[in-house]
C-alpha positions as CSV (number, residue, x, y, z in Angstrom):
1,X,0.0,0.0,0.0
2,X,2.9,2.4,0.6
3,X,3.3,2.7,-3.2
4,X,0.0,4.6,-3.6
5,X,0.6,7.8,-5.4
6,X,-2.0,10.5,-6.1
7,X,-1.2,12.7,-9.1
8,X,-0.2,16.2,-8.2
9,X,-2.8,18.7,-9.3
10,X,-2.6,22.5,-8.8
11,X,-5.9,24.3,-8.0
12,X,-6.0,25.5,-11.6
13,X,-5.9,21.8,-12.7
14,X,-8.7,20.9,-10.4
15,X,-10.7,23.9,-11.7
16,X,-10.2,22.7,-15.3
17,X,-11.4,19.3,-14.4
18,X,-14.4,20.7,-12.5
19,X,-15.2,22.9,-15.6
20,X,-15.0,19.8,-17.8
21,X,-17.3,18.0,-15.5
22,X,-19.9,20.8,-15.5
23,X,-19.6,21.1,-19.3
24,X,-20.5,17.5,-19.6
25,X,-23.2,17.1,-16.9
26,X,-24.7,20.6,-16.3
27,X,-23.6,23.0,-19.1
28,X,-26.2,25.6,-18.2
29,X,-24.5,26.2,-14.8
30,X,-27.9,27.1,-13.4
31,X,-27.6,27.2,-9.6
32,X,-28.1,25.4,-7.4
33,X,-26.2,22.7,-9.2
34,X,-28.5,19.7,-9.1
35,X,-25.8,17.3,-7.8
36,X,-28.1,14.6,-6.6
37,X,-29.8,14.4,-10.1
38,X,-26.5,14.5,-11.8
39,X,-25.2,11.6,-9.7
40,X,-28.3,9.5,-10.0
41,X,-29.7,10.2,-13.4
42,X,-26.8,11.4,-15.5
43,X,-23.9,9.4,-14.0
44,X,-26.1,6.4,-13.1
45,X,-24.7,6.1,-9.6
46,X,-26.8,4.9,-6.7
47,X,-27.0,6.9,-3.5
48,X,-27.3,4.8,-0.4
49,X,-28.0,6.4,2.9
50,X,-26.5,4.3,5.7
51,X,-27.6,4.6,9.3
52,X,-24.7,5.3,11.7
53,X,-22.0,5.7,9.0
54,X,-20.3,8.7,10.6
55,X,-20.6,7.3,14.1
56,X,-19.6,3.7,13.2
57,X,-16.2,4.9,11.9
58,X,-15.5,7.2,14.8
59,X,-13.6,4.5,16.8
60,X,-11.5,3.8,13.8
61,X,-10.1,7.4,13.8
62,X,-11.8,7.9,10.3
63,X,-14.3,10.7,9.9
64,X,-16.6,9.3,7.2
65,X,-19.7,11.0,6.0
66,X,-19.7,9.3,2.7
67,X,-17.7,6.9,0.5
68,X,-17.6,5.6,-3.0
69,X,-17.8,1.9,-3.8
70,X,-14.9,0.2,-5.5
71,X,-16.7,-0.1,-8.8
72,X,-17.8,3.5,-8.4
73,X,-21.5,2.7,-8.9
74,X,-22.7,3.6,-5.4
75,X,-22.0,6.5,-3.1
76,X,-22.9,5.7,0.5
77,X,-23.7,8.7,2.7
78,X,-24.5,8.9,6.4
79,X,-28.3,8.8,6.8
80,X,-28.4,11.5,9.5
81,X,-26.6,13.9,7.2
82,X,-28.9,12.9,4.3
83,X,-32.0,13.7,6.4
84,X,-30.8,16.7,8.4
85,X,-27.9,18.6,6.7
86,X,-28.9,19.1,3.1
87,X,-25.9,21.4,2.3
88,X,-23.4,18.9,3.8
89,X,-25.2,16.0,2.0
90,X,-24.8,17.8,-1.3
91,X,-21.2,18.6,-0.6
92,X,-20.5,15.0,0.3
93,X,-22.0,13.9,-3.0
94,X,-19.9,16.4,-4.9
95,X,-16.8,15.4,-3.0
96,X,-17.3,11.7,-3.8
97,X,-17.9,12.6,-7.5
98,X,-14.5,14.3,-7.3
99,X,-12.9,11.1,-6.3
100,X,-14.8,9.2,-9.1
101,X,-13.9,11.8,-11.7
102,X,-10.2,12.3,-10.7
103,X,-9.1,9.2,-8.9
104,X,-10.7,6.3,-10.7
105,X,-7.4,4.7,-11.5
106,X,-6.5,4.6,-7.9
107,X,-9.6,2.7,-7.0
108,X,-8.8,0.2,-9.7
109,X,-5.2,-0.2,-8.5
110,X,-6.2,-1.0,-4.9
111,X,-9.2,-3.3,-5.0
112,X,-11.1,-3.7,-1.8
113,X,-14.0,-6.1,-1.6
114,X,-15.6,-5.2,1.7
115,X,-15.8,-2.4,4.3
116,X,-12.9,-3.8,6.4
117,X,-10.6,-3.8,3.3
118,X,-11.8,-0.3,2.5
119,X,-11.0,0.9,6.0
120,X,-7.5,-0.7,5.8
121,X,-7.0,1.0,2.4
122,X,-7.8,4.3,3.9
123,X,-5.8,3.9,7.1
124,X,-2.7,2.6,5.2
125,X,-2.8,5.6,2.8
126,X,0.5,7.5,3.2
127,X,-0.5,10.8,4.9
128,X,1.0,13.1,2.2
129,X,-0.9,11.2,-0.5
130,X,-4.1,11.0,1.5
131,X,-3.9,14.8,2.0
132,X,-3.6,15.3,-1.7
133,X,-6.4,12.8,-2.4
134,X,-8.8,14.6,0.0
135,X,-7.8,18.2,-0.8
136,X,-8.4,17.5,-4.5
137,X,-11.9,16.1,-3.9
138,X,-12.8,19.0,-1.5
139,X,-11.6,21.6,-4.1
140,X,-13.5,19.8,-6.9
141,X,-16.7,19.7,-4.8
142,X,-16.6,23.4,-4.1
143,X,-15.8,24.3,-7.7
144,X,-18.7,22.3,-9.1
145,X,-21.3,23.4,-6.5
146,X,-20.3,27.1,-6.9
147,X,-19.1,27.5,-10.5
148,X,-16.6,30.4,-10.9
149,X,-18.7,32.1,-13.6
150,X,-21.6,32.3,-11.1
151,X,-19.5,33.3,-8.1
152,X,-17.2,36.0,-9.7
153,X,-20.0,38.5,-10.5
154,X,-21.3,38.2,-6.9
155,X,-17.9,38.7,-5.4
156,X,-17.2,41.7,-7.8
157,X,-20.5,43.3,-6.7
158,X,-19.7,42.9,-3.0
159,X,-16.3,44.4,-3.6
160,X,-18.0,47.4,-5.2
161,X,-20.4,47.7,-2.3
162,X,-17.7,47.8,0.4
163,X,-15.6,50.5,-1.4
């Protein structure tokens, strides 16, 4: 497992990938981005709310609100987040889509067949590679949920208002 290597991506690289994703799955950029519909209907990925996901992993020193299956056909999310924290649920979906979109080859190179193997995969990840892996997915999620062309005019207006 120590041979796992996550490709180095600058923020601009992640932005380019996010822009490509949006061009493919939601070119209108109408907000809010319908991430749940994109995942289920356009990507054909099942969303599975699981009771206790976040709390069940707590003793394993893993903070898990969602994860992607090995074959990248199911995103499992914590049921409480699914029911009670819509923004966090949407971000979790977008984050997992980031892993699917950017890290598919990594999932293929380290097959895990069950939850225990997945937990071992995550725990054995070299910290520097894990940090890249997660940072890239966090950045991707933010970039697809708040596309730059929609955010920039709002920021520009706020700058004008405070001057």
